[in-house]
VOBA-1610 file (N, C-alpha, C; in pm, whole numbers, padded with zeros to 5 digits, always signed):
BEGIN
Unk+15695+03717+03006Unk+15674+03678+03206Unk+15785+03501+03209Unk+15857+03488+03293Unk+15840+03375+03304Unk+15759+03277+03382Unk+15774+03146+03321Unk+15615+03067+03413Unk+15682+03019+03550Unk+15584+03022+03605Unk+15696+02972+03769Unk+15558+02860+03826Unk+15655+02796+03865Unk+15575+02702+03959Unk+15501+02736+04057Unk+15381+02679+04101Unk+15322+02677+04201Unk+15416+02672+04410Unk+15333+02747+04409Unk+15360+02714+04567Unk+15346+02595+04672Unk+15282+02508+04593Unk+15249+02360+04628Unk+15392+02271+04623Unk+15483+02306+04591Unk+15585+02244+04505Unk+15580+02139+04390Unk+15438+02143+04301Unk+15418+02131+04167Unk+15481+02175+04033Unk+15559+02110+04003Unk+15609+02144+03927Unk+15577+02078+03769Unk+15476+02136+03667Unk+15405+02026+03583Unk+15410+02130+03440Unk+15444+02154+03321Unk+15428+02241+03265Unk+15351+02168+03197Unk+15233+02224+03043Unk+15178+02142+02936Unk+15221+02224+02816Unk+15258+02204+02713Unk+15271+02230+02576Unk+15255+02151+02456Unk+15209+02208+02410Unk+15120+02099+02217Unk+15148+01950+02267Unk+15006+01908+02348Unk+15113+01781+02395Unk+15118+01708+02547Unk+15288+01770+02515Unk+15312+01713+02609Unk+15300+01794+02777Unk+15361+01703+02864Unk+15394+01739+03049Unk+15461+01718+03055Unk+15551+01780+03147Unk+15625+01837+03144Unk+15697+01795+03294Unk+15683+01670+03367Unk+15671+01674+03573Unk+15845+01667+03588Unk+15857+01802+03599Unk+15986+01870+03666Unk+16068+01784+03758Unk+15955+01771+03897Unk+15985+01659+04012Unk+16052+01573+03980Unk+15979+01438+03894Unk+15959+01333+03844Unk+16025+01325+03776Unk+16114+01389+03695Unk+16189+01382+03553Unk+16152+01295+03415Unk+16014+01382+03438Unk+15977+01277+03316Unk+15907+01365+03234Unk+15881+01364+03147Unk+15809+01401+02990Unk+15713+01326+02908Unk+15605+01319+02931Unk+15539+01273+02847Unk+15454+01318+02767Unk+15398+01257+02630Unk+15337+01276+02512Unk+15184+01198+02523Unk+15081+01242+02589Unk+14994+01165+02641Unk+15025+01069+02688Unk+14973+00951+02679Unk+14975+00852+02829Unk+15163+00786+02743Unk+15179+00828+02661Unk+15342+00768+02619Unk+15462+00867+02682Unk+15557+00803+02739Unk+15691+00838+02785Unk+15765+00879+02692Unk+15800+00995+02706Unk+15926+01044+02605Unk+16028+01035+02689Unk+16123+00930+02626Unk+16272+00916+02646Unk+16391+01028+02613Unk+16462+01139+02736Unk+16535+01169+02686Unk+16664+01140+02785Unk+16752+01144+02725Unk+16909+01173+02864Unk+16919+01293+02925Unk+16984+01226+03012Unk+16958+01332+03155Unk+16967+01478+03144Unk+17028+01526+03094Unk+17172+01642+03056Unk+17038+01705+02884Unk+16984+01675+02862Unk+16885+01741+02721Unk+16752+01741+02813Unk+16688+01650+02901Unk+16600+01675+02987Unk+16653+01802+03032Unk+16748+01855+03093Unk+16814+01921+03187Unk+16750+02068+03052Unk+16831+02070+02954Unk+16769+02176+02875Unk+16641+02230+02860Unk+16539+02115+02841Unk+16443+02112+02793Unk+16379+02188+02928Unk+16400+02161+03068Unk+16299+02228+03149Unk+16391+02400+03232Unk+16507+02397+03115Unk+16576+02589+03124Unk+16479+02604+03059Unk+16476+02584+02936Unk+16404+02637+02831Unk+16269+02705+02899Unk+16193+02536+02927Unk+16008+02605+02953Unk+16051+02664+03058Unk+16131+02665+03166Unk+16132+02744+03295Unk+16105+02906+03209Unk+16236+02943+03121Unk+16185+03051+03055Unk+16117+03049+02932Unk+16038+03055+02939Unk+15968+03008+02782Unk+15911+03180+02739Unk+15914+03173+02648Unk+15934+03288+02554Unk+16040+03409+02606Unk+16118+03357+02643Unk+16247+03443+02670Unk+16368+03425+02636Unk+16477+03421+02607Unk+16583+03401+02525Unk+16704+03375+02645Unk+16757+03226+02626Unk+16797+03118+02782Unk+16994+03205+02656Unk+17060+03223+02741Unk+17174+03271+02642Unk+17256+03097+02714Unk+17355+03096+02585Unk+17433+02971+02602Unk+17509+02956+02700Unk+17591+03120+02781Unk+17629+03059+02873Unk+17519+03062+02985Unk+17384+03061+03012Unk+17316+03037+03092Unk+17250+02956+03162Unk+17297+02827+02969Unk+17231+02682+03003Unk+17361+02625+03061Unk+17504+02690+02995Unk+17618+02600+03073Unk+17634+02594+03178Unk+17618+02741+03254Unk+17622+02756+03399Unk+17513+02656+03497Unk+17385+02683+03415Unk+17273+02570+03472Unk+17315+02405+03466Unk+17308+02414+03349Unk+17369+02171+03315Unk+17508+02200+03324Unk+17600+02248+03355Unk+17747+02169+03330Unk+17777+02294+03468Unk+17786+02322+03555Unk+17830+02393+03681Unk+17998+02363+03693Unk+18071+02448+03655Unk+18207+02380+03735Unk+18274+02265+03600Unk+18177+02285+03489Unk+18214+02197+03379Unk+18313+02216+03304Unk+18424+02235+03238Unk+18442+02258+03109Unk+18399+02161+03011Unk+18307+02204+02891Unk+18234+02123+02790Unk+18220+02198+02650Unk+18239+02137+02558Unk+18277+02212+02443Unk+18131+02265+02436Unk+18143+02404+02311Unk+17991+02451+02256Unk+17904+02380+02201Unk+17967+02281+02119Unk+17901+02184+02060Unk+17841+02074+02101Unk+17830+02080+02219Unk+17753+01916+02327Unk+17590+02026+02338Unk+17605+02150+02342Unk+17511+02218+02387Unk+17404+02159+02188Unk+17479+02237+02167Unk+17400+02184+02000Unk+17355+02075+01981Unk+17447+01980+02036Unk+17390+01785+01963Unk+17280+01812+02139Unk+17236+01830+02215Unk+17137+01824+02348Unk+17024+01878+02262Unk+17032+02034+02240Unk+16918+02118+02131Unk+16875+02007+02032Unk+16955+01951+01908Unk+16932+01867+01827Unk+16845+01752+01876Unk+16934+01733+01969Unk+16793+01538+02034Unk+16705+01560+02081Unk+16648+01742+02094Unk+16553+01766+02208Unk+16438+01764+02102Unk+16532+01870+02006Unk+16402+01919+01877Unk+16361+01757+01836Unk+16498+01664+01833Unk+16411+01502+01734Unk+16300+01452+01815Unk+16291+01482+01937Unk+16227+01388+02030Unk+16080+01510+02036Unk+16054+01634+02017Unk+15919+01691+02018Unk+15902+01706+01900Unk+15940+01645+01796Unk+15918+01684+01658Unk+15906+01829+01607Unk+16017+01905+01642Unk+16027+02045+01588Unk+16147+02061+01547Unk+16149+02129+01476Unk+16277+02155+01306Unk+16341+02273+01320Unk+16462+02305+01298Unk+16558+02437+01303Unk+16518+02481+01215Unk+16452+02459+01098Unk+16407+02601+00970Unk+16288+02615+00992Unk+16244+02609+01053Unk+16063+02620+01113Unk+16026+02574+01201Unk+16145+02646+01354Unk+16079+02626+01386Unk+15929+02616+01520Unk+15861+02517+01583Unk+15752+02570+01667Unk+15766+02540+01800Unk+15894+02497+01840Unk+15904+02491+01990Unk+16051+02577+01986Unk+16128+02544+01968Unk+16234+02597+02002Unk+16324+02678+01872Unk+16351+02777+01903Unk+16420+02940+01850Unk+16562+02923+01891Unk+16630+02909+01794Unk+16774+02914+01755Unk+16805+03077+01758Unk+16868+03169+01845Unk+16907+03282+01831Unk+17041+03317+01816Unk+17050+03309+01719Unk+17258+03284+01612Unk+17314+03418+01707Unk+17381+03288+01744Unk+17540+03339+01879Unk+17531+03378+02010Unk+17400+03339+01970Unk+17322+03392+02145Unk+17250+03275+02226Unk+17176+03217+02202Unk+17100+03151+02250Unk+16984+03085+02238Unk+16885+03011+02264Unk+16778+02978+02196Unk+16639+03046+02329Unk+16522+03062+02253Unk+16409+03061+02318Unk+16312+02904+02299Unk+16229+02938+02391Unk+16124+02780+02395Unk+16024+02918+02367Unk+15898+02898+02195Unk+15850+02951+02178Unk+15655+02886+02173Unk+15696+02807+02186Unk+15562+02698+02221Unk+15453+02764+02310Unk+15375+02813+02327Unk+15277+02835+02428Unk+15278+02726+02565Unk+15312+02751+02655Unk+15381+02701+02790Unk+15197+02689+02898Unk+15207+02654+02907Unk+15084+02621+03085Unk+15131+02560+03174Unk+15084+02636+03285Unk+15138+02551+03381Unk+15059+02507+03451Unk+15058+02345+03467Unk+14960+02217+03470Unk+14965+02252+03630Unk+15038+02200+03658Unk+14999+02183+03888Unk+14981+02107+03958Unk+14913+02019+03863Unk+14895+01897+03954Unk+14880+01791+03813Unk+14942+01608+03902Unk+14927+01555+03821Unk+14860+01476+03760Unk+14725+01513+03814Unk+14630+01507+03662Unk+14593+01550+03576Unk+14653+01681+03550Unk+14677+01805+03457Unk+14553+01876+03474Unk+14468+01897+03586Unk+14393+02013+03613Unk+14522+02126+03688Unk+14465+02251+03650Unk+14562+02391+03627Unk+14502+02408+03803Unk+14584+02509+03834Unk+14590+02488+03943Unk+14484+02520+04076Unk+14394+02553+03982Unk+14289+02573+04038Unk+14144+02514+03953Unk+14202+02420+03850Unk+14095+02322+03738Unk+14102+02323+03643Unk+14112+02534+03646Unk+14040+02559+03493Unk+14131+02691+03495Unk+14252+02727+03536Unk+14294+02856+03553Unk+14470+02806+03504Unk+14442+02912+03361Unk+14565+02840+03254Unk+14653+02947+03203Unk+14813+02975+03213Unk+14868+03059+03199Unk+14885+03005+03030Unk+14861+03145+02917Unk+14881+03132+02808Unk+14998+03224+02737Unk+15109+03173+02710Unk+15302+03232+02716Unk+15285+03341+02626Unk+15213+03285+02495Unk+15239+03307+02365Unk+15115+03481+02383Unk+15036+03520+02510Unk+14920+03607+02514Unk+14972+03690+02622Unk+15066+03668+02758Unk+15127+03714+02870Unk+15004+03724+02925Unk+14935+03643+02928Unk+14813+03669+03035Unk+14731+03571+03063Unk+14624+03617+03160Unk+14587+03415+03219Unk+14426+03416+03139
//
């Protein structure tokens, strides 16, 4: 199941100590900001929004580089940069799984935080992606 944003417009996700604030285009780990290149950030958002599901290379190209021709290698560069920023490794991933010749899957458990203070939608409700239940 995709992790959906709340109806109030907040789109905050938490995973492995990171907070992804989509409207503010900000990734933090605790109180520290994690700097990502704009397209690398866009790759992260696309993967987190579809956590637990395959996101094909074509989907990523269409979403991040619409109407622009780019070499396939550029996606690999951005995913590698993202892995480095998150402390993930290609050979033993905890966060981003490579699906050979197809795309990528965000495999870390994702919670939809919903508010800037880190509380869940009602202060305690968290979606556990790996279990597929509340």
